[in-house]
N, C-alpha and C positions, 0 to 999 in steps of 0.2 A: 190115064191113070198115073203114069209115072211122074207127071208135073204135080200132080196132087200128092203123090208119096214123098216127093222131094220137098214140097212146101211144109208136109207136116212134120219131117225131119227137121228142118231148119226151124220151125216154131217150137219143137221139143228142146233142140239144143239152147235157144234163146230163153225158154223158161228155166231150163236147169240151170243155167249160167246165171241168170238173174236171181235165183233163188239161193245161191250159195254166199253165205256171209262170211265175213272175216272180222276179226277184231284184235286187238293186242293192247292191254293196259299194262302199265307201268307205275306201281305205287313205291315211293321211296321215302325212308327216315333216314336219320342217322345210323341207325342200328338194324335195318332190314330192307330189302327191295322185293317186292312181290310182282312177278309177271305172270298175266293171265293171257293165254292166246286162245283163238279157235281159227283155223285155216289161216293164218297169218303168215303171208309170205308166199303166195302161192307162185305165180308168175314174176311177180314184182317182190321188193323185199320192203318189209315196215320196220321201222326202228324206233326206239326210245332211248332215255338217258336217265341215269340216276347215280347217286353218290353215297358212300358210306364212309364210316370213320373206322380205320382198322387200328386197334390197340397195339401197343408192343407184345410181341410173342404171338400174334394172331394171324390167322389166315382166313381167307373167304370161304365159307362153308356154302357149297351149291346141292340144295335139295331139289330134284326134279321129279315131276310125275308127269310125263308127257306119253302121248298115244302116237305121234307122228311129228315129222319135220325137225328141225334143228334150230338152237339158239346159238348165235355167235356173239360172246362177249368181249368186247374190246376195251383195253385200259393201256394208257401210254401207247407203246408201239408193239403190244402183245396181244395175242387174243386167244380165246379159249372157247372149243365148241362142245355144246350139250346136245347129244344126239340120242340119249336113251334116259330111261327113269333110273334112278339111284342118288346116291349121295357122294360126293367129292369135294377135295379142298383146292384152292388154287392160291398160290404164293403171290401176294401182292404187297406193294410198299406200306409202311407204318404211316399213318395219317390219314388225311381225307384222300378217297380214292374216286375219282370221276370214272363212270363206266358208260359204255355205249351199247345197245343191244340192237341185233339185226336178226329178225326172224326169217327162215327160209323154208321151202318145201312144205307150207302148208302146217306150220307149227300149231300143235294143239295140246292143251295142258297147263301146268302150273308150275313155275320155278320159284323157289323162295332162296335168296342171297343173304346171308348174315355172318359177321366177324364172329369167329369162335377162335378159342386157344388151341394152338397146334398140339395135336395128339401125338 
């Protein structure tokens, strides 16, 4: 009976692990980057890249609607962590800005980045 129970537990774990899906998509234009994630970066990390053009006097607006996990935004030698829903601004250099995104802790949600005038 004990062997049967152990086998049943192993089968359950394998089924549950196999049913957990994860995804990370990055859509990028010159004026907006959209990141949509579901369970991204569980035990591993998943990343993507994007770039936007930052006009003079603007900053990068981050509008996040996430339910779990976090997104690390890297640019140059700096990084910014998004780990809760809400809106914030990141000061980035004027001109073309290349960004790298790393999802961790099962990131789930949608994050939109766009250059907007500094308020």
